[in-house]
C-alpha positions as protocol buffer text, in pm:
chain_id: "A"
residue {
  index: 1
  type: MET
  ca { x: 0 y: 0 z: 0 }
}
residue {
  index: 2
  type: SER
  ca { x: 136 y: 343 z: -96 }
}
residue {
  index: 3
  type: LEU
  ca { x: 173 y: 627 z: 154 }
}
residue {
  index: 4
  type: LYS
  ca { x: -114 y: 806 z: -17 }
}
residue {
  index: 5
  type: GLU
  ca { x: -344 y: 502 z: 9 }
}
residue {
  index: 6
  type: ASP
  ca { x: -243 y: 447 z: 371 }
}
residue {
  index: 7
  type: PHE
  ca { x: -325 y: 808 z: 455 }
}
residue {
  index: 8
  type: GLN
  ca { x: -660 y: 791 z: 275 }
}
residue {
  index: 9
  type: LEU
  ca { x: -761 y: 479 z: 468 }
}
residue {
  index: 10
  type: LYS
  ca { x: -678 y: 608 z: 816 }
}
residue {
  index: 11
  type: ASP
  ca { x: -943 y: 623 z: 1087 }
}
residue {
  index: 12
  type: ARG
  ca { x: -1194 y: 894 z: 1004 }
}
residue {
  index: 13
  type: LEU
  ca { x: -1555 y: 992 z: 1049 }
}
residue {
  index: 14
  type: VAL
  ca { x: -1771 y: 1120 z: 767 }
}
residue {
  index: 15
  type: LYS
  ca { x: -2105 y: 1286 z: 826 }
}
residue {
  index: 16
  type: GLY
  ca { x: -2382 y: 1342 z: 572 }
}
residue {
  index: 17
  type: ILE
  ca { x: -2744 y: 1447 z: 536 }
}
residue {
  index: 18
  type: HIS
  ca { x: -3026 y: 1327 z: 313 }
}
residue {
  index: 19
  type: GLN
  ca { x: -3069 y: 1565 z: 22 }
}
residue {
  index: 20
  type: ASP
  ca { x: -3427 y: 1640 z: 129 }
}
residue {
  index: 21
  type: GLY
  ca { x: -3345 y: 1663 z: 501 }
}
residue {
  index: 22
  type: ALA
  ca { x: -3515 y: 1341 z: 615 }
}
residue {
  index: 23
  type: PHE
  ca { x: -3221 y: 1196 z: 807 }
}
residue {
  index: 24
  type: LYS
  ca { x: -2853 y: 1239 z: 889 }
}
residue {
  index: 25
  type: ILE
  ca { x: -2585 y: 973 z: 885 }
}
residue {
  index: 26
  type: SER
  ca { x: -2238 y: 929 z: 1035 }
}
residue {
  index: 27
  type: VAL
  ca { x: -1993 y: 654 z: 944 }
}
residue {
  index: 28
  type: VAL
  ca { x: -1666 y: 597 z: 1129 }
}
residue {
  index: 29
  type: LYS
  ca { x: -1363 y: 373 z: 1092 }
}
residue {
  index: 30
  type: THR
  ca { x: -1200 y: 307 z: 1431 }
}
residue {
  index: 31
  type: THR
  ca { x: -954 y: 27 z: 1351 }
}
residue {
  index: 32
  type: ASP
  ca { x: -641 y: 209 z: 1470 }
}
residue {
  index: 33
  type: VAL
  ca { x: -826 y: 349 z: 1772 }
}
residue {
  index: 34
  type: VAL
  ca { x: -934 y: 4 z: 1889 }
}
residue {
  index: 35
  type: GLN
  ca { x: -595 y: -149 z: 1816 }
}
residue {
  index: 36
  type: THR
  ca { x: -428 y: 119 z: 2029 }
}
residue {
  index: 37
  type: ALA
  ca { x: -671 y: 48 z: 2313 }
}
residue {
  index: 38
  type: GLN
  ca { x: -607 y: -325 z: 2280 }
}
residue {
  index: 39
  type: GLU
  ca { x: -231 y: -274 z: 2305 }
}
residue {
  index: 40
  type: ASN
  ca { x: -238 y: -7 z: 2578 }
}
residue {
  index: 41
  type: HIS
  ca { x: -461 y: -210 z: 2807 }
}
residue {
  index: 42
  type: SER
  ca { x: -358 y: -566 z: 2709 }
}
residue {
  index: 43
  type: LEU
  ca { x: -721 y: -643 z: 2633 }
}
residue {
  index: 44
  type: SER
  ca { x: -865 y: -993 z: 2614 }
}
residue {
  index: 45
  type: LEU
  ca { x: -1060 y: -1090 z: 2302 }
}
residue {
  index: 46
  type: LEU
  ca { x: -1385 y: -1024 z: 2489 }
}
residue {
  index: 47
  type: ASN
  ca { x: -1280 y: -678 z: 2601 }
}
residue {
  index: 48
  type: THR
  ca { x: -1134 y: -586 z: 2262 }
}
residue {
  index: 49
  type: VAL
  ca { x: -1481 y: -635 z: 2114 }
}
residue {
  index: 50
  type: LEU
  ca { x: -1674 y: -471 z: 2399 }
}
residue {
  index: 51
  type: LEU
  ca { x: -1447 y: -170 z: 2445 }
}
residue {
  index: 52
  type: GLY
  ca { x: -1402 y: -144 z: 2067 }
}
residue {
  index: 53
  type: LYS
  ca { x: -1776 y: -112 z: 2017 }
}
residue {
  index: 54
  type: SER
  ca { x: -1800 y: 136 z: 2304 }
}
residue {
  index: 55
  type: LEU
  ca { x: -1526 y: 355 z: 2159 }
}
residue {
  index: 56
  type: THR
  ca { x: -1693 y: 344 z: 1818 }
}
residue {
  index: 57
  type: ALA
  ca { x: -2031 y: 434 z: 1967 }
}
residue {
  index: 58
  type: SER
  ca { x: -1887 y: 726 z: 2163 }
}
residue {
  index: 59
  type: MET
  ca { x: -1733 y: 872 z: 1847 }
}
residue {
  index: 60
  type: LEU
  ca { x: -2055 y: 835 z: 1649 }
}
residue {
  index: 61
  type: LEU
  ca { x: -2254 y: 1010 z: 1924 }
}
residue {
  index: 62
  type: ALA
  ca { x: -1987 y: 1280 z: 1955 }
}
residue {
  index: 63
  type: SER
  ca { x: -2041 y: 1362 z: 1586 }
}
residue {
  index: 64
  type: GLU
  ca { x: -2360 y: 1537 z: 1698 }
}
residue {
  index: 65
  type: LEU
  ca { x: -2171 y: 1772 z: 1933 }
}
residue {
  index: 66
  type: LYS
  ca { x: -1985 y: 2098 z: 1873 }
}
residue {
  index: 67
  type: GLY
  ca { x: -1615 y: 2184 z: 1899 }
}
residue {
  index: 68
  type: GLU
  ca { x: -1459 y: 2025 z: 2205 }
}
residue {
  index: 69
  type: GLU
  ca { x: -1789 y: 1921 z: 2364 }
}
residue {
  index: 70
  type: ARG
  ca { x: -1760 y: 1559 z: 2472 }
}
residue {
  index: 71
  type: ILE
  ca { x: -1965 y: 1256 z: 2555 }
}
residue {
  index: 72
  type: LYS
  ca { x: -1889 y: 968 z: 2790 }
}
residue {
  index: 73
  type: LEU
  ca { x: -2048 y: 624 z: 2790 }
}
residue {
  index: 74
  type: ARG
  ca { x: -2017 y: 419 z: 3109 }
}
residue {
  index: 75
  type: PHE
  ca { x: -2139 y: 60 z: 3119 }
}
residue {
  index: 76
  type: ASP
  ca { x: -2163 y: -84 z: 3472 }
}
residue {
  index: 77
  type: GLY
  ca { x: -2240 y: -454 z: 3478 }
}
residue {
  index: 78
  type: LYS
  ca { x: -2242 y: -741 z: 3726 }
}
residue {
  index: 79
  type: GLY
  ca { x: -2051 y: -967 z: 3486 }
}
residue {
  index: 80
  type: PRO
  ca { x: -1674 y: -1034 z: 3496 }
}
residue {
  index: 81
  type: VAL
  ca { x: -1590 y: -729 z: 3282 }
}
residue {
  index: 82
  type: GLY
  ca { x: -1730 y: -497 z: 3548 }
}
residue {
  index: 83
  type: MET
  ca { x: -1721 y: -147 z: 3401 }
}
residue {
  index: 84
  type: ILE
  ca { x: -1642 y: -4 z: 3057 }
}
residue {
  index: 85
  type: ALA
  ca { x: -1581 y: 367 z: 2996 }
}
residue {
  index: 86
  type: ALA
  ca { x: -1549 y: 534 z: 2656 }
}
residue {
  index: 87
  type: GLU
  ca { x: -1524 y: 905 z: 2587 }
}
residue {
  index: 88
  type: ALA
  ca { x: -1503 y: 1111 z: 2267 }
}
residue {
  index: 89
  type: ASN
  ca { x: -1528 y: 1471 z: 2156 }
}
residue {
  index: 90
  type: ARG
  ca { x: -1629 y: 1639 z: 1833 }
}
residue {
  index: 91
  type: VAL
  ca { x: -1270 y: 1695 z: 1719 }
}
residue {
  index: 92
  type: GLY
  ca { x: -1211 y: 1319 z: 1697 }
}
residue {
  index: 93
  type: GLU
  ca { x: -1030 y: 1241 z: 2021 }
}
residue {
  index: 94
  type: VAL
  ca { x: -1139 y: 905 z: 2162 }
}
residue {
  index: 95
  type: ARG
  ca { x: -1026 y: 721 z: 2475 }
}
residue {
  index: 96
  type: GLY
  ca { x: -1151 y: 445 z: 2702 }
}
residue {
  index: 97
  type: TYR
  ca { x: -1073 y: 163 z: 2941 }
}
residue {
  index: 98
  type: VAL
  ca { x: -1214 y: -149 z: 3106 }
}
residue {
  index: 99
  type: GLN
  ca { x: -1223 y: -230 z: 3477 }
}
residue {
  index: 100
  type: ASN
  ca { x: -1102 y: -588 z: 3425 }
}
residue {
  index: 101
  type: PRO
  ca { x: -920 y: -578 z: 3089 }
}
residue {
  index: 102
  type: GLN
  ca { x: -790 y: -935 z: 3079 }
}
residue {
  index: 103
  type: VAL
  ca { x: -1098 y: -1134 z: 3181 }
}
residue {
  index: 104
  type: GLU
  ca { x: -1228 y: -1383 z: 2927 }
}
residue {
  index: 105
  type: LEU
  ca { x: -1535 y: -1602 z: 2893 }
}
residue {
  index: 106
  type: ASP
  ca { x: -1526 y: -1979 z: 2888 }
}
residue {
  index: 107
  type: TYR
  ca { x: -1604 y: -2032 z: 2521 }
}
residue {
  index: 108
  type: SER
  ca { x: -1610 y: -2410 z: 2566 }
}
residue {
  index: 109
  type: LYS
  ca { x: -1956 y: -2368 z: 2716 }
}
residue {
  index: 110
  type: PRO
  ca { x: -2221 y: -2396 z: 2443 }
}
residue {
  index: 111
  type: ASP
  ca { x: -2428 y: -2112 z: 2587 }
}
residue {
  index: 112
  type: ALA
  ca { x: -2137 y: -1865 z: 2625 }
}
residue {
  index: 113
  type: ASP
  ca { x: -2235 y: -1524 z: 2485 }
}
residue {
  index: 114
  type: ILE
  ca { x: -2057 y: -1191 z: 2464 }
}
residue {
  index: 115
  type: SER
  ca { x: -2337 y: -1034 z: 2668 }
}
residue {
  index: 116
  type: ASP
  ca { x: -2222 y: -1243 z: 2965 }
}
residue {
  index: 117
  type: GLY
  ca { x: -1917 y: -1017 z: 2990 }
}
residue {
  index: 118
  type: LEU
  ca { x: -2117 y: -724 z: 3124 }
}
residue {
  index: 119
  type: GLY
  ca { x: -2425 y: -908 z: 3244 }
}
residue {
  index: 120
  type: ILE
  ca { x: -2713 y: -708 z: 3389 }
}
residue {
  index: 121
  type: GLY
  ca { x: -2637 y: -346 z: 3465 }
}
residue {
  index: 122
  type: LEU
  ca { x: -2668 y: 18 z: 3364 }
}
residue {
  index: 123
  type: LEU
  ca { x: -2556 y: 251 z: 3086 }
}
residue {
  index: 124
  type: THR
  ca { x: -2488 y: 610 z: 3189 }
}
residue {
  index: 125
  type: VAL
  ca { x: -2434 y: 872 z: 2918 }
}
residue {
  index: 126
  type: SER
  ca { x: -2285 y: 1208 z: 3015 }
}
residue {
  index: 127
  type: LYS
  ca { x: -2252 y: 1505 z: 2782 }
}
residue {
  index: 128
  type: THR
  ca { x: -2026 y: 1799 z: 2864 }
}
residue {
  index: 129
  type: LEU
  ca { x: -2169 y: 2088 z: 2664 }
}
residue {
  index: 130
  type: TYR
  ca { x: -2084 y: 2453 z: 2612 }
}
residue {
  index: 131
  type: ASN
  ca { x: -2266 y: 2696 z: 2842 }
}
residue {
  index: 132
  type: GLU
  ca { x: -2365 y: 2412 z: 3077 }
}
residue {
  index: 133
  type: ALA
  ca { x: -2222 y: 2421 z: 3429 }
}
residue {
  index: 134
  type: GLU
  ca { x: -2276 y: 2048 z: 3486 }
}
residue {
  index: 135
  type: PRO
  ca { x: -2271 y: 1750 z: 3246 }
}
residue {
  index: 136
  type: LYS
  ca { x: -2609 y: 1639 z: 3113 }
}
residue {
  index: 137
  type: THR
  ca { x: -2654 y: 1280 z: 3232 }
}
residue {
  index: 138
  type: SER
  ca { x: -2898 y: 1001 z: 3149 }
}
residue {
  index: 139
  type: THR
  ca { x: -2905 y: 643 z: 3281 }
}
residue {
  index: 140
  type: ILE
  ca { x: -3087 y: 337 z: 3144 }
}
residue {
  index: 141
  type: GLU
  ca { x: -3081 y: -34 z: 3216 }
}
residue {
  index: 142
  type: LEU
  ca { x: -2879 y: -254 z: 2981 }
}
residue {
  index: 143
  type: ILE
  ca { x: -3115 y: -459 z: 2766 }
}
residue {
  index: 144
  type: ASN
  ca { x: -2878 y: -703 z: 2593 }
}
residue {
  index: 145
  type: SER
  ca { x: -2534 y: -602 z: 2729 }
}
residue {
  index: 146
  type: ASP
  ca { x: -2388 y: -624 z: 2378 }
}
residue {
  index: 147
  type: ILE
  ca { x: -2320 y: -246 z: 2350 }
}
residue {
  index: 148
  type: THR
  ca { x: -2498 y: -200 z: 2015 }
}
residue {
  index: 149
  type: SER
  ca { x: -2850 y: -280 z: 2140 }
}
residue {
  index: 150
  type: ASP
  ca { x: -2791 y: -84 z: 2458 }
}
residue {
  index: 151
  type: VAL
  ca { x: -2682 y: 233 z: 2276 }
}
residue {
  index: 152
  type: ALA
  ca { x: -2978 y: 198 z: 2038 }
}
residue {
  index: 153
  type: HIS
  ca { x: -3208 y: 167 z: 2340 }
}
residue {
  index: 154
  type: PHE
  ca { x: -3054 y: 479 z: 2493 }
}
residue {
  index: 155
  type: LEU
  ca { x: -3119 y: 677 z: 2174 }
}
residue {
  index: 156
  type: ALA
  ca { x: -3481 y: 564 z: 2168 }
}
residue {
  index: 157
  type: GLN
  ca { x: -3550 y: 611 z: 2540 }
}
residue {
  index: 158
  type: SER
  ca { x: -3343 y: 911 z: 2648 }
}
residue {
  index: 159
  type: GLU
  ca { x: -3284 y: 1100 z: 2323 }
}
residue {
  index: 160
  type: GLN
  ca { x: -3622 y: 1001 z: 2179 }
}
residue {
  index: 161
  type: VAL
  ca { x: -3478 y: 999 z: 1830 }
}
residue {
  index: 162
  type: LEU
  ca { x: -3564 y: 722 z: 1585 }
}
residue {
  index: 163
  type: SER
  ca { x: -3221 y: 582 z: 1500 }
}
residue {
  index: 164
  type: GLY
  ca { x: -3037 y: 293 z: 1345 }
}
residue {
  index: 165
  type: ILE
  ca { x: -2690 y: 203 z: 1469 }
}
residue {
  index: 166
  type: LEU
  ca { x: -2431 y: -58 z: 1368 }
}
residue {
  index: 167
  type: LEU
  ca { x: -2114 y: -123 z: 1570 }
}
residue {
  index: 168
  type: ASP
  ca { x: -1867 y: -385 z: 1456 }
}
residue {
  index: 169
  type: VAL
  ca { x: -1527 y: -519 z: 1563 }
}
residue {
  index: 170
  type: SER
  ca { x: -1361 y: -816 z: 1391 }
}
residue {
  index: 171
  type: LEU
  ca { x: -1054 y: -1013 z: 1499 }
}
residue {
  index: 172
  type: ASN
  ca { x: -793 y: -1217 z: 1317 }
}
residue {
  index: 173
  type: ASP
  ca { x: -737 y: -1582 z: 1403 }
}
residue {
  index: 174
  type: ASP
  ca { x: -443 y: -1487 z: 1625 }
}
residue {
  index: 175
  type: GLY
  ca { x: -658 y: -1249 z: 1831 }
}
residue {
  index: 176
  type: SER
  ca { x: -520 y: -930 z: 1677 }
}
residue {
  index: 177
  type: LEU
  ca { x: -761 y: -665 z: 1559 }
}
residue {
  index: 178
  type: LYS
  ca { x: -878 y: -687 z: 1200 }
}
residue {
  index: 179
  type: GLN
  ca { x: -1121 y: -398 z: 1150 }
}
residue {
  index: 180
  type: ALA
  ca { x: -1358 y: -179 z: 1351 }
}
residue {
  index: 181
  type: GLY
  ca { x: -1619 y: 77 z: 1258 }
}
residue {
  index: 182
  type: GLY
  ca { x: -1980 y: 180 z: 1279 }
}
residue {
  index: 183
  type: VAL
  ca { x: -2280 y: 360 z: 1130 }
}
residue {
  index: 184
  type: LEU
  ca { x: -2537 y: 590 z: 1290 }
}
residue {
  index: 185
  type: ILE
  ca { x: -2853 y: 706 z: 1111 }
}
residue {
  index: 186
  type: GLN
  ca { x: -3094 y: 943 z: 1284 }
}
residue {
  index: 187
  type: ARG
  ca { x: -3430 y: 1072 z: 1173 }
}
residue {
  index: 188
  type: LEU
  ca { x: -3475 y: 1447 z: 1135 }
}
residue {
  index: 189
  type: PRO
  ca { x: -3799 y: 1631 z: 1226 }
}
residue {
  index: 190
  type: ASP
  ca { x: -4093 y: 1597 z: 986 }
}
residue {
  index: 191
  type: ALA
  ca { x: -3939 y: 1298 z: 803 }
}
residue {
  index: 192
  type: GLU
  ca { x: -4189 y: 1040 z: 679 }
}
residue {
  index: 193
  type: ASP
  ca { x: -4201 y: 710 z: 867 }
}
residue {
  index: 194
  type: GLU
  ca { x: -4158 y: 523 z: 540 }
}
residue {
  index: 195
  type: VAL
  ca { x: -3806 y: 663 z: 499 }
}
residue {
  index: 196
  type: MET
  ca { x: -3682 y: 521 z: 828 }
}
residue {
  index: 197
  type: ASP
  ca { x: -3858 y: 190 z: 762 }
}
residue {
  index: 198
  type: ILE
  ca { x: -3666 y: 156 z: 437 }
}
residue {
  index: 199
  type: LEU
  ca { x: -3337 y: 255 z: 600 }
}
residue {
  index: 200
  type: GLN
  ca { x: -3389 y: 4 z: 882 }
}
residue {
  index: 201
  type: GLU
  ca { x: -3431 y: -266 z: 618 }
}
residue {
  index: 202
  type: THR
  ca { x: -3120 y: -142 z: 438 }
}
residue {
  index: 203
  type: LEU
  ca { x: -2914 y: -164 z: 759 }
}
residue {
  index: 204
  type: LYS
  ca { x: -3056 y: -507 z: 834 }
}
residue {
  index: 205
  type: ASN
  ca { x: -2928 y: -637 z: 500 }
}
residue {
  index: 206
  type: LEU
  ca { x: -2595 y: -451 z: 508 }
}
residue {
  index: 207
  type: PRO
  ca { x: -2289 y: -677 z: 555 }
}
residue {
  index: 208
  type: PRO
  ca { x: -2101 y: -622 z: 883 }
}
residue {
  index: 209
  type: VAL
  ca { x: -1912 y: -291 z: 874 }
}
residue {
  index: 210
  type: ALA
  ca { x: -1583 y: -465 z: 962 }
}
residue {
  index: 211
  type: ASP
  ca { x: -1628 y: -702 z: 666 }
}
residue {
  index: 212
  type: LEU
  ca { x: -1692 y: -410 z: 432 }
}
residue {
  index: 213
  type: LEU
  ca { x: -1374 y: -241 z: 555 }
}
residue {
  index: 214
  type: SER
  ca { x: -1178 y: -565 z: 513 }
}
residue {
  index: 215
  type: ASP
  ca { x: -1306 y: -593 z: 156 }
}
residue {
  index: 216
  type: GLY
  ca { x: -1168 y: -248 z: 75 }
}
residue {
  index: 217
  type: HIS
  ca { x: -1485 y: -41 z: 114 }
}
residue {
  index: 218
  type: TYR
  ca { x: -1400 y: 285 z: 286 }
}
residue {
  index: 219
  type: ILE
  ca { x: -1639 y: 504 z: 489 }
}
residue {
  index: 220
  type: ASP
  ca { x: -1760 y: 699 z: 184 }
}
residue {
  index: 221
  type: ASP
  ca { x: -1882 y: 385 z: 11 }
}
residue {
  index: 222
  type: ILE
  ca { x: -2028 y: 246 z: 334 }
}
residue {
  index: 223
  type: MET
  ca { x: -2224 y: 570 z: 381 }
}
residue {
  index: 224
  type: LYS
  ca { x: -2374 y: 536 z: 32 }
}
residue {
  index: 225
  type: ARG
  ca { x: -2464 y: 172 z: 88 }
}
residue {
  index: 226
  type: ALA
  ca { x: -2611 y: 232 z: 434 }
}
residue {
  index: 227
  type: SER
  ca { x: -2833 y: 516 z: 309 }
}
residue {
  index: 228
  type: ALA
  ca { x: -2955 y: 347 z: -10 }
}
residue {
  index: 229
  type: PRO
  ca { x: -3170 y: 416 z: -200 }
}
residue {
  index: 230
  type: TYR
  ca { x: -3147 y: 779 z: -89 }
}
residue {
  index: 231
  type: LYS
  ca { x: -2895 y: 1041 z: -198 }
}
residue {
  index: 232
  type: ILE
  ca { x: -2661 y: 1192 z: 59 }
}
residue {
  index: 233
  type: LYS
  ca { x: -2479 y: 1525 z: 79 }
}
residue {
  index: 234
  type: GLU
  ca { x: -2153 y: 1517 z: 273 }
}
residue {
  index: 235
  type: LEU
  ca { x: -2145 y: 1766 z: 560 }
}
residue {
  index: 236
  type: ASP
  ca { x: -1810 y: 1705 z: 724 }
}
residue {
  index: 237
  type: ARG
  ca { x: -1523 y: 1464 z: 771 }
}
residue {
  index: 238
  type: GLN
  ca { x: -1250 y: 1447 z: 1030 }
}
residue {
  index: 239
  type: PRO
  ca { x: -964 y: 1227 z: 1151 }
}
residue {
  index: 240
  type: VAL
  ca { x: -1024 y: 1004 z: 1453 }
}
residue {
  index: 241
  type: ASP
  ca { x: -750 y: 907 z: 1700 }
}
residue {
  index: 242
  type: PHE
  ca { x: -707 y: 737 z: 2036 }
}
residue {
  index: 243
  type: PHE
  ca { x: -594 y: 1043 z: 2227 }
}
residue {
  index: 244
  type: CYS
  ca { x: -576 y: 1118 z: 2598 }
}
residue {
  index: 245
  type: ARG
  ca { x: -514 y: 1461 z: 2748 }
}
residue {
  index: 246
  type: CYS
  ca { x: -353 y: 1330 z: 3064 }
}
residue {
  index: 247
  type: SER
  ca { x: -38 y: 1524 z: 3158 }
}
residue {
  index: 248
  type: PRO
  ca { x: 197 y: 1576 z: 3453 }
}
residue {
  index: 249
  type: LYS
  ca { x: -3 y: 1885 z: 3545 }
}
residue {
  index: 250
  type: ARG
  ca { x: -331 y: 1692 z: 3548 }
}
residue {
  index: 251
  type: PHE
  ca { x: -179 y: 1412 z: 3756 }
}
residue {
  index: 252
  type: LYS
  ca { x: -52 y: 1665 z: 4010 }
}
residue {
  index: 253
  type: ASN
  ca { x: -385 y: 1845 z: 4015 }
}
residue {
  index: 254
  type: ALA
  ca { x: -554 y: 1513 z: 4094 }
}
residue {
  index: 255
  type: LEU
  ca { x: -314 y: 1449 z: 4383 }
}
residue {
  index: 256
  type: SER
  ca { x: -370 y: 1802 z: 4514 }
}
residue {
  index: 257
  type: MET
  ca { x: -735 y: 1712 z: 4570 }
}
residue {
  index: 258
  type: LEU
  ca { x: -636 y: 1465 z: 4842 }
}
residue {
  index: 259
  type: ASN
  ca { x: -655 y: 1574 z: 5206 }
}
residue {
  index: 260
  type: TYR
  ca { x: -351 y: 1657 z: 5415 }
}
residue {
  index: 261
  type: GLN
  ca { x: -338 y: 1326 z: 5602 }
}
residue {
  index: 262
  type: ASP
  ca { x: -345 y: 1120 z: 5281 }
}
residue {
  index: 263
  type: LEU
  ca { x: -64 y: 1329 z: 5132 }
}
residue {
  index: 264
  type: LYS
  ca { x: 129 y: 1313 z: 5459 }
}
residue {
  index: 265
  type: ASP
  ca { x: 111 y: 933 z: 5447 }
}
residue {
  index: 266
  type: MET
  ca { x: 269 y: 942 z: 5101 }
}
residue {
  index: 267
  type: GLU
  ca { x: 567 y: 1152 z: 5206 }
}
residue {
  index: 268
  type: GLY
  ca { x: 911 y: 999 z: 5203 }
}
residue {
  index: 269
  type: GLU
  ca { x: 875 y: 818 z: 4873 }
}
residue {
  index: 270
  type: SER
  ca { x: 789 y: 899 z: 4515 }
}
residue {
  index: 271
  type: GLN
  ca { x: 445 y: 804 z: 4382 }
}
residue {
  index: 272
  type: GLU
  ca { x: 354 y: 646 z: 4050 }
}
residue {
  index: 273
  type: VAL
  ca { x: 27 y: 767 z: 3902 }
}
residue {
  index: 274
  type: VAL
  ca { x: -134 y: 574 z: 3615 }
}
residue {
  index: 275
  type: CYS
  ca { x: -401 y: 710 z: 3379 }
}
residue {
  index: 276
  type: HIS
  ca { x: -692 y: 466 z: 3353 }
}
residue {
  index: 277
  type: TYR
  ca { x: -779 y: 584 z: 3004 }
}
residue {
  index: 278
  type: CYS
  ca { x: -449 y: 542 z: 2822 }
}
residue {
  index: 279
  type: GLY
  ca { x: -224 y: 347 z: 3060 }
}
residue {
  index: 280
  type: ASN
  ca { x: 43 y: 617 z: 3073 }
}
residue {
  index: 281
  type: SER
  ca { x: 222 y: 648 z: 3405 }
}
residue {
  index: 282
  type: LEU
  ca { x: 414 y: 927 z: 3574 }
}
residue {
  index: 283
  type: THR
  ca { x: 635 y: 925 z: 3881 }
}
residue {
  index: 284
  type: ILE
  ca { x: 580 y: 1219 z: 4117 }
}
residue {
  index: 285
  type: PRO
  ca { x: 910 y: 1289 z: 4304 }
}
residue {
  index: 286
  type: LYS
  ca { x: 923 y: 1289 z: 4685 }
}
residue {
  index: 287
  type: LYS
  ca { x: 983 y: 1664 z: 4698 }
}
residue {
  index: 288
  type: GLU
  ca { x: 667 y: 1738 z: 4500 }
}
residue {
  index: 289
  type: ILE
  ca { x: 465 y: 1508 z: 4728 }
}
residue {
  index: 290
  type: HIS
  ca { x: 606 y: 1700 z: 5025 }
}
residue {
  index: 291
  type: ASP
  ca { x: 516 y: 2033 z: 4864 }
}
residue {
  index: 292
  type: LEU
  ca { x: 159 y: 1915 z: 4799 }
}
residue {
  index: 293
  type: ALA
  ca { x: 127 y: 1800 z: 5159 }
}
residue {
  index: 294
  type: GLU
  ca { x: 254 y: 2133 z: 5291 }
}
residue {
  index: 295
  type: SER
  ca { x: 11 y: 2318 z: 5066 }
}
residue {
  index: 296
  type: ALA
  ca { x: -277 y: 2104 z: 5199 }
}
residue {
  index: 297
  type: ARG
  ca { x: -162 y: 2168 z: 5557 }
}
residue {
  index: 298
  type: ALA
  ca { x: -155 y: 2543 z: 5496 }
}
residue {
  index: 299
  type: LYS
  ca { x: -519 y: 2530 z: 5385 }
}
residue {
  index: 300
  type: LEU
  ca { x: -611 y: 2386 z: 5726 }
}
residue {
  index: 301
  type: ASN
  ca { x: -482 y: 2694 z: 5910 }
}
């Protein structure tokens, strides 16, 4: 593959609208994003699929935001996976992690299903928006614990928008990531019911997004196929990357939130702080721990 072809096939999101304003559509390729998450967190096969779908869903939902507004999906289940968090913003920065990244299901059992990873639980969606002092949060019960159905249920229940969503992650025989991507179609006001009925049928018959990507179909072609037989006008496209804004300053700010006694107990040795989202770690020197403790003590006086 040439450098030009490689660049053209990088992770991106494309957004379009029906030429008569009946619906909008977003298509995203998240292969590199999910692969980075898999490597950073040493994910099991189960968690590669679950977190991969969550990351893809967060980016699709973030396509409806503005600027650096962001959205966070948190799946809390009673299954072995525990909790999954995925966050994205409108500029294409995606990050996420799993509470128990290396757990796996016993696939020798005939009734083993990916939904067993999360089990029963809740999905909480938080949006951080401009001109809003607090995030806008909604919580629903998981209905299938497969990510795709749960996000679709959230859109129907909390957003009350008729939508169709596809999330797909495929793996190679050796467990490495093959492809990942997704499609989101949402009805616009005053659209005829017939249009969404036809689109739902189109999505039902569409090959898995990961298979289309593996066969060389990029997001532009997938958008045309997913919106058939209707014509689409492209609105926007942007790169998508696994990107975390953790930094030494943020780590130190987090430590500064601890009370004096906790910081005092840490004195005398350096502290390693690890970012849940990206796995990066930073060692805070003893002197800086001491300074933070003294600052906390001063606040008590």
